[in-house]
C-alpha positions in Angstrom: 39.7 22.4 16.4 35.9 22.7 16.6 34.0 19.6 17.6 30.9 18.6 15.8 27.9 18.9 18.1 26.4 15.6 19.2 22.8 14.3 19.2 23.4 13.5 22.8 23.4 17.2 23.7 19.9 18.0 22.5 16.4 17.0 23.4 12.8 17.3 22.1 11.1 16.3 18.9 13.1 15.1 15.9 12.2 17.3 12.9 12.5 14.5 10.4 13.2 10.9 11.4 14.2 7.9 9.3 10.6 7.2 8.1 11.0 10.2 5.8 12.1 8.5 2.6 14.5 11.3 1.7 16.2 11.2 5.1 16.4 7.4 4.8 18.0 7.6 1.4 20.5 10.4 2.2 21.8 8.8 5.4 22.3 5.4 3.8 24.0 7.0 0.8 26.2 9.3 2.7 27.2 7.1 5.7 28.6 3.7 4.6 29.1 2.5 8.1 25.4 3.0 8.8 24.5 1.2 5.6 26.8 -1.7 6.5 25.3 -2.1 10.0 21.7 -2.1 8.6 22.6 -4.7 5.9 24.1 -7.0 8.6 20.9 -6.8 10.6 18.7 -7.4 7.6 20.6 -10.3 6.1 21.9 -11.8 9.5 25.5 -11.2 8.6 28.5 -10.4 10.7 30.3 -7.1 10.0 33.4 -9.0 8.7 31.1 -10.7 6.1 30.4 -7.3 4.4 33.5 -6.4 2.3 31.8 -3.7 0.1 28.5 -1.9 -0.3 28.6 -0.1 -3.6 25.5 2.1 -4.4 24.6 1.6 -8.0 22.0 4.4 -8.2 23.4 7.3 -6.3 21.4 10.6 -6.4 22.7 14.1 -6.6 22.3 15.4 -3.1 21.3 18.9 -4.2 19.0 17.6 -7.0 15.5 19.0 -7.1 12.7 16.6 -6.2 9.9 15.9 -8.6 7.3 14.6 -6.2 5.6 12.5 -8.8 8.6 10.7 -10.3 11.5 11.0 -7.8 12.5 7.5 -6.8 14.2 7.1 -3.4 14.9 3.4 -3.3 18.6 2.6 -2.9 20.3 -0.2 -5.0 23.4 -1.7 -3.4 25.9 -4.2 -4.8 27.0 -6.3 -1.9 30.5 -7.8 -2.0 30.1 -7.7 -5.8 27.9 -10.8 -5.4 24.3 -9.8 -4.7 22.0 -6.9 -5.4 20.2 -5.4 -2.4 17.3 -2.9 -3.0 16.1 -1.0 0.1 13.1 1.3 0.2 11.3 3.3 2.9 7.6 3.6 2.1 6.1 6.5 4.0 2.4 6.0 3.1 0.2 3.3 1.9 -0.3 3.9 -1.9 -2.3 0.7 -2.2 0.1 -0.7 -4.7 2.8 -2.2 -2.5 2.9 -5.7 -3.9 3.2 -4.6 -7.5 5.6 -1.8 -6.6 8.0 -4.1 -4.7 7.8 -6.8 -7.3 8.7 -4.2 -10.0 11.7 -3.1 -8.0 12.9 -6.6 -7.4 12.6 -7.6 -11.1 14.5 -4.5 -12.2 17.3 -5.3 -9.7 17.5 -8.9 -10.9 17.5 -8.0 -14.6 21.1 -6.8 -14.6 22.6 -9.1 -17.4 24.2 -7.5 -20.4 23.6 -8.9 -23.9 25.4 -12.1 -24.5 26.0 -12.9 -20.8 25.0 -16.3 -19.4 21.9 -16.5 -17.3 24.0 -18.4 -14.7 26.0 -15.3 -13.8 22.9 -13.4 -12.8 23.5 -12.1 -9.2 20.9 -12.8 -6.5 18.5 -9.9 -6.0 16.8 -9.0 -2.7 14.3 -6.2 -2.3 13.5 -5.2 1.3 10.9 -2.6 2.0 10.3 -0.7 5.2 6.6 0.2 5.5 5.2 2.7 7.9 1.8 1.1 7.6 0.4 -2.5 7.6 0.9 -3.9 4.1 -1.0 -7.1 4.9 -3.4 -6.4 7.8 -4.8 -10.0 7.8 -1.3 -11.4 8.2 0.5 -9.3 10.8 4.3 -9.9 10.9 7.3 -7.7 11.7 9.8 -9.1 9.2 8.4 -11.3 6.4 10.4 -12.9 3.7 9.0 -14.2 0.5 10.5 -16.5 -2.2 9.3 -18.3 -5.3 8.2 -21.7 -4.0 6.3 -24.8 -5.2 2.8 -24.4 -3.7 2.5 -28.1 -3.2 5.7 -29.1 -1.5 7.4 -25.8 -0.6 10.5 -26.4 -2.7 12.3 -23.1 -3.3 12.5 -22.4 -7.1 15.6 -20.2 -6.8 17.6 -18.6 -4.0 18.4 -15.7 -6.4 15.0 -14.0 -6.0 13.6 -12.9 -2.7 11.5 -10.1 -1.2 11.4 -8.9 2.4 8.9 -6.6 4.1 9.4 -4.9 7.5 6.3 -3.6 9.1 7.4 -0.7 11.3 4.0 -0.7 12.9 4.5 -4.2 14.2 7.9 -4.1 16.0 6.2 -5.9 18.9 6.0 -9.0 16.7 9.8 -9.2 16.2 11.2 -12.8 16.7 14.1 -13.9 18.7 16.2 -14.0 15.5 15.2 -10.4 14.8 16.3 -9.4 18.3 19.5 -11.3 18.0 20.5 -9.2 15.0 19.0 -6.1 16.6 16.7 -5.5 13.7 14.0 -4.5 16.2 16.4 -1.9 17.6 16.9 -0.5 14.1 13.1 -0.3 13.6 12.8 1.5 17.0 15.4 4.0 15.9 13.7 4.5 12.5 10.4 5.3 14.2 11.8 7.4 17.1 10.2 10.8 17.3 12.3 12.4 20.1 16.0 12.7 20.7 15.6 11.2 24.1 14.4 8.0 22.5 17.3 8.0 20.1 19.9 8.5 22.9 18.6 5.4 24.7 18.3 3.3 21.6 21.7 4.2 20.1 23.6 3.0 23.2 22.7 -0.6 22.1 24.5 -0.6 18.8 27.6 1.3 17.4 26.1 1.4 13.9 22.9 2.9 15.2 24.9 5.3 17.2 26.6 6.4 14.0 23.1 6.6 12.4 21.9 8.8 15.3 24.7 11.2 14.8 24.1 11.3 11.0 20.4 11.9 11.7 21.4 14.8 13.9 23.7 16.3 11.4 21.3 16.0 8.5 18.5 17.6 10.5 20.9 20.5 11.1 21.4 20.8 7.3 19.0 23.3 5.8 19.0 21.7 2.3 18.3 18.2 3.7 15.5 19.6 5.8 14.0 21.4 2.8 14.0 18.2 0.8 12.5 16.2 3.7 9.8 18.9 4.2 9.0 18.7 0.5 8.5 14.9 0.8 6.4 15.2 3.9 4.2 18.0 2.5 3.8 16.0 -0.8 2.4 13.0 1.1 0.2 15.2 3.3 -1.3 17.0 0.3 -1.8 13.7 -1.5 -3.4 12.1 1.6 -5.7 15.2 1.8 -6.6 14.8 -1.9 -7.2 11.1 -1.5 -9.4 11.8 1.6 -11.5 14.3 -0.3 -11.8 12.0 -3.3 -12.8 9.2 -1.0 -15.5 11.3 0.6 -16.8 12.4 -2.8 -16.7 8.8 -4.0 -18.6 7.6 -0.9 -21.2 10.4 -1.3 -21.7 9.4 -5.0 -22.0 5.7 -4.0 -24.5 6.6 -1.3 -26.6 8.7 -3.7 -26.4 5.8 -6.2 -27.5 3.4 -3.5 -30.4 5.7 -2.6 -31.4 6.0 -6.3 -31.2 2.2 -6.6 -33.5 1.9 -3.7 -36.0 4.4 -5.1 -35.8 2.7 -8.5 -36.6 -0.6 -6.7 -39.6 1.1 -5.0 -40.8 2.5 -8.3 -40.4 -0.9 -9.9 -42.5 -2.4 -7.1 -45.2 0.2 -7.5 -45.1 -0.3 -11.3 -45.6 -4.0 -10.7 -48.5 -3.3 -8.3 -50.0 -1.0 -10.9 -49.5 -3.6 -13.6 -51.2 -6.1 -11.4 -54.1 -3.8 -10.8 -54.3 -3.1 -14.5 -54.5 -6.8 -15.1 -57.2 -7.1 -12.5 -59.2 -4.3 -14.1 -58.7 -5.8 -17.6 -60.0 -9.1 -16.1 -63.1 -7.3 -14.7 -63.6 -5.5 -18.0 -63.6 -8.9 -19.7 -66.0 -10.2 -17.2 -68.3 -7.2 -17.7 -68.1 -7.6 -21.5 -69.0 -11.2 -21.1 -72.0 -10.3 -18.9 -73.0 -7.6 -21.5 -72.9 -10.2 -24.2 -75.0 -12.5 -22.1 -77.5 -9.7 -21.5 -77.6 -8.9 -25.2 -78.3 -12.6 -25.9 -81.1 -12.6 -23.4 -82.6 -9.4 -24.8 -82.5 -10.9 -28.3 -84.3 -14.0 -27.0 -86.9 -11.9 -25.3 -87.6 -10.0 -28.5 -87.9 -13.3 -30.4 -90.4 -14.6 -27.9 -92.4 -11.3 -28.0 -92.5 -11.5 -31.8 -93.8 -15.1 -31.6 -96.6 -14.0 -29.2 -97.6 -11.1 -31.4 -98.0 -13.5 -34.3 -100.5 -15.6 -32.4 
């Protein structure tokens, strides 16, 4: 019987790690034991607390990827009692808050017509971001709920949102470390097999994830899909960079034109002031001319009187 090669037998760079959203999705969908371990870490559960993890939006593993519309979040019915939505966000699309809220609302809105609102299952959206979603408020694992802004009362426990900043693993709390969530994050962001080997020793679920990562990186179809996702984001980032450069250039030109317009307006104001001064001098000259004409007329009158005598 041929043994499956192990991730422990290789070294070097990992072609595609778990920050690739397709790899993230495929491993969590194909390997229930890995998914169970991750959910336990995220929700602070014991393995025996997780009876079932049914994926409600499975994807066809050989399905073609439409880069613009392909959705790789994973929806899980936990113990038939709660809905968990997990997503790996590879790049900052500058729409994270709206995107995560949209996913959370869709997960919560699972009632059929005629069902009582009270039977709605709790919904939890947890996003892994490979960027800083809130730079001014650094945190490794942040949890948000609907609360009263005056007294902090939680409006409902059925609606919550979590964000894991993979760029801030150093900010993990003692509770995060107790449930080895920081270890999961280190595994997700590992770039070499040597790192994975050391990390996987700490947790059997991560060890299974490491083996899954090795096997999927050996699968040509999976690698092709992961490469397509990576290239899509690279191309989009390049396009965004070019657009930003063009936008900055246009804004700079606009600023320069505004400055020139201001200078022209200042010159126009100066010319208008000079025109006003000239008009004032013209008025003064006209006044003097009128006075001279009056004097000339008076002189002529006097001359006429003298001639009569």
